[in-house]
Backbone as CSV, one residue per row, in Angstrom:
resi,resn,N_x,N_y,N_z,CA_x,CA_y,CA_z,C_x,C_y,C_z
1,MET,12.437,15.193,-10.330,12.430,15.389,-8.883,13.353,14.371,-8.202
2,LYS,13.761,14.722,-7.014,14.559,13.824,-6.185,13.612,13.224,-5.149
3,ILE,13.392,11.907,-5.236,12.350,11.262,-4.437,12.952,10.149,-3.587
4,LEU,12.680,10.203,-2.295,13.106,9.157,-1.365,11.932,8.217,-1.129
5,VAL,12.173,6.903,-1.285,11.110,5.916,-1.160,11.481,4.892,-0.094
6,THR,10.543,4.613,0.808,10.709,3.492,1.733,9.853,2.333,1.228
7,GLY,10.242,1.122,1.593,9.469,-0.046,1.167,9.634,-0.385,-0.297
8,ALA,10.747,0.020,-0.891,10.950,-0.151,-2.338,11.079,-1.603,-2.757
9,THR,11.381,-2.494,-1.828,11.505,-3.913,-2.192,10.183,-4.655,-2.052
10,GLY,9.159,-3.966,-1.565,7.854,-4.590,-1.366,7.011,-4.591,-2.627
11,PHE,5.796,-5.075,-2.484,4.889,-5.227,-3.621,4.591,-3.888,-4.290
12,LEU,4.064,-2.933,-3.544,3.747,-1.621,-4.122,5.014,-0.827,-4.410
13,GLY,5.926,-0.772,-3.433,7.124,0.058,-3.590,7.941,-0.300,-4.810
14,SER,8.048,-1.596,-5.115,8.842,-2.028,-6.272,8.233,-1.538,-7.580
15,GLN,6.906,-1.593,-7.682,6.241,-1.095,-8.884,6.381,0.418,-8.990
16,LEU,6.342,1.057,-7.834,6.413,2.516,-7.804,7.781,3.033,-8.236
17,VAL,8.866,2.430,-7.718,10.197,2.945,-8.071,10.483,2.733,-9.558
18,LYS,9.970,1.654,-10.125,10.161,1.439,-11.565,9.462,2.526,-12.371
19,ALA,8.252,2.888,-11.962,7.511,3.941,-12.656,8.200,5.296,-12.491
20,LEU,8.707,5.564,-11.303,9.382,6.840,-11.055,10.647,6.964,-11.890
21,ARG,11.377,5.867,-12.056,12.576,5.900,-12.893,12.206,6.156,-14.356
22,LEU,11.140,5.517,-14.815,10.677,5.756,-16.192,10.284,7.204,-16.404
23,ASP,9.785,7.822,-15.348,9.398,9.243,-15.435,10.599,10.174,-15.345
24,GLY,11.784,9.619,-15.140,12.992,10.436,-15.131,13.392,11.002,-13.782
25,HIS,12.743,10.551,-12.705,13.085,11.056,-11.377,14.351,10.379,-10.837
26,THR,15.048,11.076,-9.967,16.135,10.471,-9.203,15.509,9.784,-8.004
27,VAL,15.739,8.468,-7.895,15.072,7.688,-6.857,16.097,7.171,-5.851
28,ILE,15.882,7.529,-4.591,16.731,7.087,-3.488,15.875,6.180,-2.613
29,ILE,16.382,5.028,-2.228,15.570,4.114,-1.424,16.240,3.802,-0.092
30,LEU,15.401,3.632,0.919,15.842,3.141,2.217,15.391,1.691,2.329
31,LYS,16.328,0.807,2.644,16.002,-0.609,2.785,16.872,-1.193,3.894
32,ARG,16.720,-2.483,4.133,17.630,-3.182,5.050,18.717,-3.877,4.233
33,SER,19.844,-4.126,4.849,20.919,-4.835,4.149,20.495,-6.261,3.808
34,THR,19.517,-6.786,4.558,19.037,-8.152,4.343,17.787,-8.210,3.455
35,SER,17.347,-7.090,2.921,16.110,-7.059,2.133,16.222,-7.920,0.878
36,ASP,15.138,-8.577,0.540,15.048,-9.331,-0.709,14.768,-8.338,-1.834
37,CYS,15.761,-8.141,-2.699,15.658,-7.127,-3.757,15.236,-7.715,-5.100
38,SER,14.709,-8.938,-5.080,14.395,-9.616,-6.348,13.376,-8.840,-7.181
39,ARG,12.434,-8.143,-6.515,11.403,-7.414,-7.258,11.970,-6.207,-8.011
40,ILE,13.112,-5.690,-7.549,13.682,-4.491,-8.190,15.059,-4.757,-8.776
41,GLN,15.403,-6.030,-8.948,16.734,-6.386,-9.418,17.082,-5.713,-10.734
42,ASP,16.093,-5.574,-11.618,16.368,-5.013,-12.943,16.632,-3.510,-12.914
43,VAL,16.176,-2.806,-11.874,16.394,-1.357,-11.814,17.336,-0.956,-10.685
44,LEU,17.797,-1.933,-9.913,18.634,-1.628,-8.750,19.862,-0.787,-9.095
45,PRO,20.534,-1.042,-10.226,21.697,-0.193,-10.552,21.341,1.273,-10.787
46,ASP,20.069,1.549,-11.091,19.639,2.928,-11.352,19.173,3.648,-10.096
47,LEU,19.138,2.928,-8.970,18.652,3.514,-7.728,19.822,3.830,-6.802
48,ILE,19.646,4.847,-5.974,20.616,5.170,-4.931,20.100,4.529,-3.648
49,THR,20.866,3.627,-3.073,20.367,2.826,-1.953,21.104,3.129,-0.651
50,TYR,20.344,3.060,0.438,20.888,3.202,1.788,20.261,2.131,2.673
51,ASP,21.055,1.572,3.586,20.583,0.517,4.472,20.304,1.073,5.870
52,THR,19.045,1.003,6.278,18.656,1.566,7.568,19.273,0.813,8.737
53,ASP,19.486,-0.500,8.589,20.034,-1.276,9.698,21.536,-1.060,9.864
54,ARG,22.120,-0.291,8.975,23.525,0.081,9.124,23.653,1.547,9.537
55,GLY,22.557,2.086,10.036,22.571,3.459,10.535,22.604,4.509,9.448
56,GLU,22.147,4.151,8.239,22.266,5.070,7.105,20.973,5.821,6.783
57,TRP,19.964,5.725,7.655,18.668,6.268,7.254,18.648,7.793,7.162
58,GLU,19.571,8.483,7.844,19.652,9.943,7.709,20.638,10.374,6.630
59,ALA,21.511,9.462,6.207,22.582,9.800,5.274,22.102,10.424,3.957
60,PRO,20.987,9.976,3.373,20.570,10.582,2.095,20.403,12.088,2.172
61,PHE,19.943,12.588,3.311,19.693,14.025,3.445,20.998,14.818,3.466
62,PHE,22.048,14.193,4.003,23.351,14.854,4.031,24.087,14.707,2.703
63,GLU,23.949,13.536,2.074,24.759,13.235,0.892,24.084,13.574,-0.436
64,GLN,22.763,13.549,-0.480,22.054,13.758,-1.748,21.401,15.125,-1.859
65,GLY,21.459,15.910,-0.795,20.840,17.231,-0.845,19.341,17.168,-0.558
66,ARG,18.678,18.252,-0.782,17.265,18.394,-0.428,16.377,17.454,-1.237
67,MET,15.535,16.709,-0.544,14.563,15.834,-1.200,13.332,16.644,-1.595
68,ASP,12.815,16.367,-2.782,11.579,17.036,-3.189,10.355,16.362,-2.590
69,VAL,10.423,15.044,-2.487,9.284,14.266,-1.980,9.806,13.028,-1.257
70,ILE,9.124,12.647,-0.187,9.328,11.344,0.437,8.047,10.552,0.243
71,ILE,8.180,9.323,-0.263,7.030,8.429,-0.403,7.253,7.247,0.534
72,HIS,6.391,7.143,1.522,6.546,6.106,2.551,5.577,4.965,2.267
73,THR,6.115,3.825,1.780,5.273,2.654,1.522,5.612,1.484,2.440
74,ALA,6.714,1.571,3.185,7.126,0.461,4.050,6.100,0.249,5.149
75,THR,5.840,-1.014,5.473,4.907,-1.317,6.561,5.182,-2.707,7.111
76,CYS,4.748,-2.921,8.339,4.815,-4.238,8.968,3.392,-4.615,9.351
77,TYR,2.906,-5.742,8.824,1.528,-6.169,9.069,1.375,-6.956,10.366
78,GLY,2.460,-7.500,10.867,2.377,-8.340,12.044,1.996,-9.769,11.729
79,ARG,2.184,-10.184,10.473,1.783,-11.536,10.070,2.817,-12.593,10.443
80,ASN,4.001,-12.162,10.841,5.061,-13.113,11.182,5.351,-13.103,12.683
81,ASN,4.279,-12.923,13.444,4.362,-12.952,14.912,5.242,-11.853,15.495
82,GLU,5.311,-10.711,14.787,6.042,-9.578,15.348,5.322,-9.074,16.599
83,SER,6.088,-8.629,17.574,5.500,-8.090,18.801,4.869,-6.728,18.524
84,ASN,4.033,-6.284,19.462,3.448,-4.951,19.327,4.533,-3.880,19.283
85,ALA,5.593,-4.085,20.062,6.696,-3.120,20.071,7.365,-3.044,18.696
86,MET,7.498,-4.194,18.030,8.093,-4.204,16.690,7.179,-3.509,15.685
87,LEU,5.862,-3.688,15.830,4.923,-3.002,14.955,5.012,-1.490,15.135
88,VAL,5.072,-1.051,16.380,5.180,0.385,16.665,6.487,0.942,16.101
89,ASP,7.562,0.187,16.271,8.859,0.645,15.764,8.842,0.804,14.248
90,ALA,8.233,-0.170,13.545,8.221,-0.147,12.080,7.220,0.851,11.518
91,ASN,6.042,0.948,12.134,4.943,1.714,11.540,4.734,3.098,12.136
92,VAL,5.375,3.360,13.287,5.227,4.684,13.904,6.590,5.344,14.114
93,THR,7.467,4.665,14.861,8.740,5.295,15.241,9.612,5.597,14.028
94,PHE,9.801,4.596,13.151,10.654,4.822,11.976,10.130,5.939,11.077
95,PRO,8.854,5.905,10.630,8.400,7.000,9.765,8.355,8.346,10.480
96,LEU,8.151,8.324,11.808,8.146,9.586,12.544,9.540,10.205,12.562
97,LYS,10.568,9.369,12.719,11.943,9.871,12.612,12.183,10.478,11.231
98,LEU,11.682,9.781,10.212,11.844,10.259,8.839,11.119,11.585,8.644
99,LEU,9.948,11.688,9.235,9.165,12.924,9.143,9.890,14.076,9.826
100,ASP,10.481,13.804,10.977,11.270,14.824,11.688,12.422,15.330,10.820
101,VAL,13.149,14.393,10.214,14.291,14.769,9.382,13.823,15.522,8.145
102,ALA,12.711,15.086,7.565,12.178,15.759,6.383,11.890,17.223,6.668
103,ILE,11.273,17.489,7.804,10.957,18.874,8.168,12.233,19.664,8.427
104,ARG,13.190,19.019,9.104,14.447,19.694,9.420,15.219,20.087,8.170
105,PHE,15.142,19.241,7.120,15.891,19.509,5.894,15.041,20.184,4.813
106,GLY,13.832,20.578,5.160,13.026,21.367,4.230,12.367,20.592,3.116
107,THR,12.136,19.274,3.295,11.398,18.512,2.286,9.954,19.006,2.251
108,PRO,9.451,19.414,1.099,8.122,20.032,1.073,6.943,19.061,1.116
109,VAL,7.167,17.794,0.672,6.036,16.864,0.536,6.390,15.497,1.125
110,PHE,5.486,14.985,1.957,5.603,13.633,2.515,4.327,12.900,2.142
111,MET,4.466,11.803,1.372,3.310,11.010,0.956,3.299,9.711,1.753
112,ASN,2.229,9.510,2.513,2.116,8.350,3.380,1.113,7.351,2.817
113,THR,1.507,6.073,2.778,0.612,5.023,2.302,-0.192,4.475,3.469
114,ASP,-1.497,4.675,3.412,-2.397,4.260,4.484,-3.334,3.182,3.948
115,THR,-4.192,2.661,4.812,-5.083,1.578,4.436,-6.517,1.851,4.868
116,PHE,-7.472,1.377,4.088,-8.889,1.558,4.412,-9.246,0.930,5.750
117,SER,-8.521,-0.118,6.151,-8.888,-0.852,7.364,-8.552,-0.102,8.646
118,SER,-7.798,0.999,8.540,-7.481,1.781,9.742,-8.465,2.929,9.945
119,ALA,-9.441,3.061,9.051,-10.354,4.198,9.095,-11.460,4.104,10.151
120,PRO,-12.078,2.923,10.395,-13.204,2.869,11.338,-12.834,3.360,12.733
121,LEU,-13.809,3.935,13.426,-13.568,4.428,14.777,-13.196,3.297,15.719
122,ARG,-13.868,2.152,15.571,-13.564,0.980,16.394,-12.918,-0.072,15.496
123,LEU,-11.708,-0.472,15.835,-10.924,-1.339,14.966,-11.182,-2.808,15.269
124,SER,-11.255,-3.608,14.215,-11.429,-5.048,14.364,-10.246,-5.630,15.134
125,ARG,-10.558,-6.529,16.063,-9.525,-7.024,16.977,-8.403,-7.763,16.244
126,HIS,-8.710,-8.511,15.185,-7.689,-9.352,14.566,-6.625,-8.539,13.830
127,LEU,-6.941,-7.286,13.478,-5.948,-6.419,12.835,-5.680,-5.165,13.664
128,GLN,-6.123,-5.185,14.911,-6.069,-3.956,15.698,-4.660,-3.388,15.870
129,PRO,-3.652,-4.192,16.236,-2.325,-3.599,16.422,-1.800,-2.916,15.156
130,TYR,-1.938,-3.590,14.012,-1.480,-3.002,12.744,-2.226,-1.710,12.441
131,ASN,-3.559,-1.772,12.472,-4.352,-0.593,12.129,-4.165,0.545,13.120
132,LEU,-3.947,0.189,14.377,-3.711,1.224,15.384,-2.431,1.984,15.087
133,THR,-1.379,1.261,14.693,-0.122,1.949,14.373,-0.272,2.819,13.129
134,LYS,-1.026,2.338,12.131,-1.240,3.153,10.928,-1.999,4.432,11.287
135,ARG,-2.994,4.301,12.149,-3.764,5.479,12.573,-2.889,6.442,13.361
136,GLN,-2.053,5.905,14.258,-1.206,6.759,15.082,-0.251,7.592,14.234
137,PHE,0.358,6.956,13.224,1.270,7.740,12.391,0.514,8.768,11.566
138,ARG,-0.675,8.419,11.100,-1.491,9.389,10.364,-1.783,10.627,11.223
139,GLU,-2.075,10.392,12.493,-2.349,11.516,13.396,-1.095,12.364,13.617
140,TRP,0.060,11.696,13.709,1.311,12.445,13.815,1.521,13.306,12.559
141,GLY,1.201,12.730,11.400,1.343,13.489,10.162,0.470,14.729,10.147
142,LYS,-0.776,14.576,10.590,-1.676,15.724,10.675,-1.103,16.795,11.588
143,SER,-0.662,16.364,12.761,-0.143,17.302,13.754,1.075,18.057,13.238
144,MET,2.001,17.333,12.625,3.236,17.975,12.177,3.026,18.824,10.936
145,ALA,2.063,18.449,10.099,1.757,19.284,8.934,1.107,20.598,9.366
146,ASP,0.361,20.552,10.463,-0.298,21.758,10.974,0.684,22.752,11.581
147,THR,1.859,22.261,11.984,2.817,23.135,12.672,4.093,23.349,11.863
148,SER,4.041,23.053,10.570,5.214,23.251,9.711,4.738,23.614,8.305
149,SER,5.687,23.764,7.403,5.343,24.070,6.006,5.185,22.806,5.170
150,LEU,5.271,21.646,5.806,5.217,20.378,5.097,3.807,20.075,4.587
151,ARG,3.722,19.544,3.369,2.469,18.970,2.881,2.483,17.479,3.180
152,PHE,1.544,17.034,3.989,1.437,15.623,4.333,0.244,15.064,3.568
153,ILE,0.531,14.208,2.579,-0.518,13.637,1.734,-0.732,12.193,2.153
154,ASN,-1.911,11.913,2.686,-2.236,10.567,3.145,-2.960,9.838,2.018
155,VAL,-2.317,8.793,1.501,-2.867,8.040,0.372,-3.516,6.777,0.943
156,ARG,-4.845,6.793,1.011,-5.571,5.693,1.660,-6.000,4.671,0.616
157,LEU,-5.346,3.524,0.643,-5.588,2.493,-0.359,-6.733,1.584,0.047
158,GLU,-7.533,1.219,-0.945,-8.523,0.174,-0.746,-7.823,-1.184,-0.917
159,HIS,-8.530,-2.224,-1.324,-7.951,-3.573,-1.352,-7.107,-3.746,-2.627
160,MET,-5.809,-3.468,-2.509,-4.899,-3.522,-3.655,-4.508,-4.970,-3.956
161,TYR,-4.363,-5.277,-5.241,-3.927,-6.612,-5.656,-3.133,-6.491,-6.945
162,GLY,-2.464,-7.576,-7.326,-1.703,-7.582,-8.567,-0.707,-8.729,-8.603
163,PRO,-0.013,-8.898,-9.728,0.971,-9.983,-9.853,2.126,-9.819,-8.870
164,TYR,2.660,-10.939,-8.438,3.842,-10.989,-7.581,3.605,-10.471,-6.164
165,ASP,2.336,-10.361,-5.761,2.061,-10.034,-4.368,2.303,-11.287,-3.526
166,ASN,2.413,-11.104,-2.229,2.652,-12.244,-1.347,1.481,-13.220,-1.414
167,THR,1.783,-14.506,-1.420,0.738,-15.514,-1.604,-0.129,-15.698,-0.362
168,ASN,0.253,-15.080,0.755,-0.607,-15.172,1.940,-1.647,-14.056,1.983
169,LYS,-1.630,-13.173,0.989,-2.663,-12.130,0.894,-3.939,-12.746,0.326
170,PHE,-5.081,-12.134,0.611,-6.375,-12.726,0.282,-6.529,-13.043,-1.208
171,VAL,-6.311,-12.058,-2.073,-6.533,-12.264,-3.510,-5.625,-13.363,-4.037
172,SER,-4.352,-13.289,-3.701,-3.396,-14.293,-4.186,-3.727,-15.682,-3.674
173,SER,-4.119,-15.769,-2.409,-4.394,-17.091,-1.831,-5.634,-17.719,-2.452
174,VAL,-6.665,-16.905,-2.761,-7.868,-17.441,-3.402,-7.544,-17.944,-4.807
175,ILE,-6.800,-17.152,-5.564,-6.428,-17.551,-6.924,-5.579,-18.813,-6.893
176,LYS,-4.607,-18.861,-6.000,-3.727,-20.029,-5.887,-4.534,-21.285,-5.548
177,SER,-5.452,-21.166,-4.591,-6.279,-22.311,-4.192,-7.096,-22.834,-5.363
178,CYS,-7.686,-21.916,-6.120,-8.536,-22.330,-7.240,-7.714,-22.903,-8.390
179,LEU,-6.580,-22.316,-8.690,-5.743,-22.833,-9.771,-5.200,-24.217,-9.433
180,GLU,-4.941,-24.450,-8.167,-4.421,-25.758,-7.744,-5.537,-26.777,-7.512
181,ASN,-6.786,-26.319,-7.701,-7.940,-27.201,-7.478,-7.886,-27.862,-6.100
182,GLN,-7.568,-27.050,-5.105,-7.580,-27.575,-3.756,-8.982,-28.059,-3.412
183,PRO,-9.119,-29.100,-2.607,-10.430,-29.715,-2.368,-11.489,-28.722,-1.909
184,GLU,-11.115,-27.832,-1.002,-12.100,-26.881,-0.498,-11.415,-25.596,-0.067
185,LEU,-12.213,-24.548,-0.024,-11.732,-23.253,0.440,-12.718,-22.760,1.488
186,ARG,-12.254,-22.678,2.726,-13.123,-22.268,3.827,-13.191,-20.746,3.878
187,LEU,-14.406,-20.216,3.991,-14.632,-18.778,3.901,-15.730,-18.348,4.875
188,THR,-15.806,-17.047,5.104,-16.965,-16.507,5.817,-18.167,-16.542,4.865
189,GLU,-19.290,-16.008,5.302,-20.449,-15.935,4.401,-20.138,-15.097,3.174
190,GLY,-19.205,-14.171,3.295,-18.770,-13.399,2.138,-19.612,-12.186,1.816
191,LYS,-20.321,-11.673,2.796,-21.151,-10.487,2.543,-20.360,-9.178,2.621
192,GLN,-19.120,-9.257,3.106,-18.299,-8.047,3.172,-18.045,-7.522,1.755
193,ALA,-18.133,-6.239,1.575,-17.887,-5.627,0.260,-16.548,-4.901,0.290
194,ARG,-15.747,-5.125,-0.743,-14.433,-4.507,-0.847,-14.266,-3.834,-2.200
195,ASP,-13.440,-2.811,-2.205,-13.126,-2.066,-3.421,-11.752,-2.565,-3.893
196,PHE,-11.748,-3.471,-4.863,-10.503,-4.086,-5.335,-9.849,-3.189,-6.382
197,ILE,-8.605,-2.783,-6.124,-7.891,-1.850,-7.001,-6.579,-2.484,-7.458
198,TYR,-6.367,-2.495,-8.768,-5.169,-3.109,-9.345,-3.948,-2.237,-9.087
199,VAL,-2.804,-2.862,-8.852,-1.609,-2.143,-8.426,-1.175,-1.073,-9.429
200,ASP,-1.339,-1.320,-10.729,-0.952,-0.305,-11.717,-1.762,0.975,-11.553
201,ASP,-3.033,0.830,-11.178,-3.868,2.006,-10.945,-3.435,2.749,-9.691
202,VAL,-2.973,2.021,-8.693,-2.450,2.660,-7.487,-1.196,3.469,-7.826
203,VAL,-0.317,2.878,-8.615,0.907,3.575,-9.020,0.567,4.838,-9.814
204,SER,-0.407,4.742,-10.705,-0.781,5.916,-11.497,-1.370,7.009,-10.614
205,ALA,-2.049,6.629,-9.531,-2.570,7.626,-8.589,-1.427,8.371,-7.909
206,PHE,-0.400,7.649,-7.497,0.779,8.302,-6.908,1.413,9.260,-7.915
207,ARG,1.490,8.850,-9.154,2.113,9.693,-10.179,1.319,10.993,-10.372
208,VAL,0.013,10.884,-10.380,-0.833,12.079,-10.524,-0.669,13.003,-9.314
209,LEU,-0.604,12.413,-8.132,-0.400,13.234,-6.934,0.960,13.925,-6.961
210,LEU,1.978,13.234,-7.454,3.296,13.862,-7.586,3.267,15.031,-8.553
211,GLU,2.579,14.843,-9.680,2.490,15.902,-10.681,1.795,17.141,-10.132
212,ASN,0.892,16.940,-9.183,0.099,18.049,-8.654,0.508,18.479,-7.254
213,ALA,1.578,17.870,-6.733,1.947,18.088,-5.332,2.139,19.559,-4.984
214,ALA,2.795,20.285,-5.875,3.090,21.691,-5.588,1.836,22.549,-5.527
215,CYS,0.762,22.079,-6.145,-0.484,22.853,-6.196,-1.479,22.453,-5.115
216,LEU,-1.189,21.371,-4.405,-2.120,20.903,-3.388,-2.087,21.825,-2.175
217,PRO,-3.186,21.859,-1.427,-3.235,22.743,-0.253,-2.141,22.398,0.753
218,ALA,-1.666,23.408,1.464,-0.672,23.182,2.506,-1.319,22.410,3.651
219,GLY,-0.488,21.739,4.440,-1.000,20.993,5.574,-1.318,19.559,5.210
220,TYR,-2.398,19.046,5.777,-2.774,17.647,5.625,-3.866,17.490,4.571
221,ALA,-3.715,16.477,3.718,-4.763,16.155,2.740,-4.812,14.647,2.579
222,GLU,-6.022,14.093,2.396,-6.163,12.661,2.199,-6.823,12.373,0.862
223,TYR,-6.301,11.337,0.189,-6.866,10.888,-1.082,-7.115,9.393,-0.983
224,GLN,-8.347,9.006,-1.269,-8.716,7.597,-1.263,-8.469,7.011,-2.649
225,VAL,-7.830,5.848,-2.680,-7.474,5.230,-3.955,-8.196,3.893,-4.084
226,GLY,-9.141,3.844,-4.991,-9.904,2.639,-5.270,-10.599,2.811,-6.606
227,THR,-11.549,1.960,-6.882,-12.290,2.055,-8.150,-13.628,2.743,-7.968
228,SER,-14.032,2.956,-6.723,-15.353,3.469,-6.317,-16.449,2.425,-6.531
229,LYS,-16.030,1.155,-6.771,-16.994,0.064,-6.914,-16.734,-0.963,-5.812
230,ALA,-17.796,-1.413,-5.172,-17.663,-2.409,-4.110,-18.165,-3.758,-4.598
231,THR,-17.363,-4.786,-4.373,-17.698,-6.155,-4.759,-17.696,-7.013,-3.506
232,SER,-18.735,-7.815,-3.323,-18.760,-8.664,-2.134,-17.688,-9.744,-2.241
233,ILE,-17.220,-10.182,-1.092,-16.228,-11.263,-1.056,-16.786,-12.501,-1.748
234,ARG,-18.052,-12.781,-1.537,-18.670,-13.947,-2.174,-18.629,-13.820,-3.694
235,GLU,-19.010,-12.651,-4.211,-18.981,-12.432,-5.663,-17.557,-12.564,-6.192
236,PHE,-16.613,-12.019,-5.446,-15.213,-12.048,-5.877,-14.702,-13.485,-5.976
237,VAL,-14.907,-14.264,-4.924,-14.390,-15.634,-4.903,-15.083,-16.478,-5.977
238,GLU,-16.379,-16.288,-6.148,-17.094,-17.037,-7.185,-16.593,-16.669,-8.580
239,LEU,-16.224,-15.403,-8.760,-15.662,-14.970,-10.045,-14.327,-15.653,-10.306
240,VAL,-13.471,-15.693,-9.297,-12.166,-16.354,-9.444,-12.356,-17.835,-9.777
241,ARG,-13.280,-18.495,-9.073,-13.529,-19.921,-9.329,-14.021,-20.142,-10.757
242,GLN,-14.892,-19.246,-11.212,-15.414,-19.359,-12.586,-14.312,-19.144,-13.615
243,MET,-13.478,-18.109,-13.393,-12.429,-17.776,-14.355,-11.352,-18.855,-14.418
244,THR,-11.104,-19.529,-13.312,-10.079,-20.574,-13.290,-10.650,-21.944,-13.638
245,GLN,-11.978,-21.995,-13.768,-12.667,-23.277,-14.032,-12.236,-24.319,-12.994
246,SER,-12.223,-23.886,-11.753,-11.706,-24.709,-10.668,-12.760,-25.678,-10.142
247,SER,-12.292,-26.784,-9.601,-13.172,-27.748,-8.942,-13.204,-27.539,-7.434
248,THR,-12.491,-26.546,-6.942,-12.456,-26.273,-5.504,-13.855,-25.968,-4.979
249,VAL,-14.222,-26.613,-3.896,-15.522,-26.373,-3.266,-15.404,-25.149,-2.354
250,LEU,-16.276,-24.177,-2.583,-16.264,-22.939,-1.798,-17.191,-23.113,-0.601
251,LYS,-16.624,-23.176,0.567,-17.406,-23.443,1.785,-17.699,-22.122,2.510
252,PHE,-18.650,-21.370,1.927,-19.047,-20.103,2.535,-19.747,-20.368,3.867
253,GLY,-19.392,-19.568,4.871,-20.002,-19.691,6.183,-19.284,-20.638,7.110
254,SER,-18.210,-21.263,6.640,-17.479,-22.200,7.497,-16.526,-21.474,8.451
255,ILE,-16.314,-20.187,8.221,-15.504,-19.357,9.112,-16.379,-18.217,9.615
256,ALA,-16.308,-17.921,10.891,-17.099,-16.832,11.464,-16.478,-15.486,11.103
257,TYR,-17.328,-14.469,11.021,-16.813,-13.115,10.831,-15.968,-12.722,12.039
258,HIS,-14.971,-11.871,11.789,-14.225,-11.291,12.898,-15.108,-10.277,13.614
259,ASP,-14.788,-10.027,14.872,-15.518,-8.980,15.569,-15.248,-7.637,14.897
260,LEU,-16.256,-6.799,14.841,-16.152,-5.475,14.230,-15.646,-5.555,12.787
261,GLU,-16.057,-6.590,12.073,-15.680,-6.763,10.667,-16.135,-5.549,9.855
262,ILE,-15.284,-5.069,8.968,-15.686,-4.000,8.054,-16.568,-4.636,6.987
263,MET,-17.842,-4.278,6.960,-18.778,-4.929,6.051,-18.885,-4.218,4.703
264,HIS,-18.445,-2.974,4.651,-18.502,-2.268,3.359,-17.380,-1.236,3.299
265,SER,-16.577,-1.302,2.267,-15.536,-0.299,2.048,-15.500,0.059,0.571
266,GLN,-15.539,1.347,0.307,-15.625,1.823,-1.075,-15.024,3.222,-1.129
267,ALA,-14.090,3.431,-2.024,-13.368,4.699,-2.080,-14.217,5.814,-2.666
268,ASP,-14.020,7.009,-2.125,-14.542,8.231,-2.740,-13.390,8.822,-3.549
269,ILE,-13.423,8.617,-4.852,-12.286,9.016,-5.687,-12.474,10.380,-6.343
270,ARG,-13.504,11.110,-5.953,-13.760,12.404,-6.595,-12.595,13.393,-6.454
271,PRO,-11.929,13.473,-5.289,-10.768,14.374,-5.206,-9.653,14.009,-6.193
272,LEU,-9.418,12.701,-6.389,-8.408,12.286,-7.363,-8.882,12.536,-8.794
273,GLN,-10.148,12.318,-9.038,-10.694,12.581,-10.374,-10.557,14.056,-10.736
274,ALA,-10.667,14.913,-9.739,-10.506,16.352,-9.978,-9.097,16.694,-10.436
275,LEU,-8.141,15.803,-10.123,-6.749,15.992,-10.562,-6.473,15.303,-11.897
276,GLY,-7.499,14.633,-12.456,-7.345,13.989,-13.758,-7.101,12.501,-13.710
277,TRP,-7.282,11.880,-12.531,-7.024,10.442,-12.404,-8.309,9.646,-12.449
278,ASN,-8.237,8.491,-13.094,-9.310,7.513,-13.059,-8.703,6.121,-13.143
279,PRO,-9.272,5.135,-12.439,-8.757,3.763,-12.569,-9.019,3.235,-13.971
280,GLN,-8.099,2.413,-14.476,-8.190,1.918,-15.847,-8.429,0.409,-15.939
281,VAL,-8.091,-0.330,-14.894,-8.108,-1.795,-14.972,-9.376,-2.340,-14.318
282,GLU,-10.213,-2.985,-15.117,-11.403,-3.637,-14.588,-11.003,-4.897,-13.813
283,LEU,-11.862,-5.312,-12.897,-11.534,-6.420,-12.009,-11.173,-7.692,-12.773
284,GLU,-11.968,-8.084,-13.738,-11.674,-9.318,-14.473,-10.349,-9.234,-15.213
285,ASP,-10.060,-8.069,-15.806,-8.790,-7.898,-16.519,-7.605,-8.005,-15.558
286,GLY,-7.749,-7.382,-14.376,-6.684,-7.457,-13.385,-6.460,-8.875,-12.900
287,LEU,-7.558,-9.602,-12.696,-7.438,-10.991,-12.241,-6.767,-11.860,-13.293
288,ARG,-7.066,-11.620,-14.556,-6.404,-12.390,-15.627,-4.894,-12.193,-15.600
289,LYS,-4.474,-10.972,-15.319,-3.051,-10.686,-15.267,-2.387,-11.432,-14.102
290,VAL,-3.062,-11.465,-12.968,-2.514,-12.186,-11.820,-2.473,-13.676,-12.110
291,MET,-3.542,-14.192,-12.698,-3.613,-15.627,-12.996,-2.538,-16.057,-13.987
292,SER,-2.243,-15.188,-14.945,-1.245,-15.548,-15.952,0.135,-15.702,-15.321
293,VAL,0.406,-14.908,-14.307,1.686,-15.014,-13.604,1.737,-16.298,-12.780
294,PHE,0.641,-16.624,-12.109,0.578,-17.877,-11.342,0.788,-19.080,-12.234
295,LYS,0.163,-19.044,-13.421,0.282,-20.180,-14.329,1.697,-20.345,-14.849
């Protein structure tokens, strides 16, 4: 297949394009001219690249012919003090332009990477701008899939982790703190439950969805990607401390919960299981892999 991928230089996107190349697909990526390509340096010569900041984001459709699938993984979290306008531009306006072009050029499948944190009716204030933009684009996808022949597949990820993720993410930061034996780690009470899913399992879910894309119902469909197991933050952090044999003092309760904190998130993976997918990496095994890279 001919597959266009956004966010290919990021944590998930980089793993995904490598898997797609191994599967024999033609992979075209949209990136910025200033993007850090270190995660995909080994496969970059095998990819067809276009730079969006040079006005090339529509060029693949003219130069490469009809795309079979678009996989949208690019996102802006707002962690670097981006304005709300910048979040909207990155998470709504850009993918919406891509969606418009996809429909115009007859692309049959658009796969959108979504997050569990955008699902609640009332969004937690500390992540509200990010989650609001993710929800807004999801709604646009539903609307446009209802009025066209496009299949819009919303891939809702639970708490993804793995090697080479950004160190300011929760899993990486906890592991780093414990491996460095930092004096203390300030935390909430840790009663929130999360479904931790290893990045390789996320990639395999995308691959299964690609294999079955032509058979999926027309219009909008959502697939939740997780392990279907919920682990409390407290259990998770204590496990990391035990596995690293760290001396770091875990100060549970030293940070207050955010307003409207999501206290339980757990994927319903039955629709994916019906397609033949199941997660393979247990939490401890996944953590060992991340720790080995840190070491």
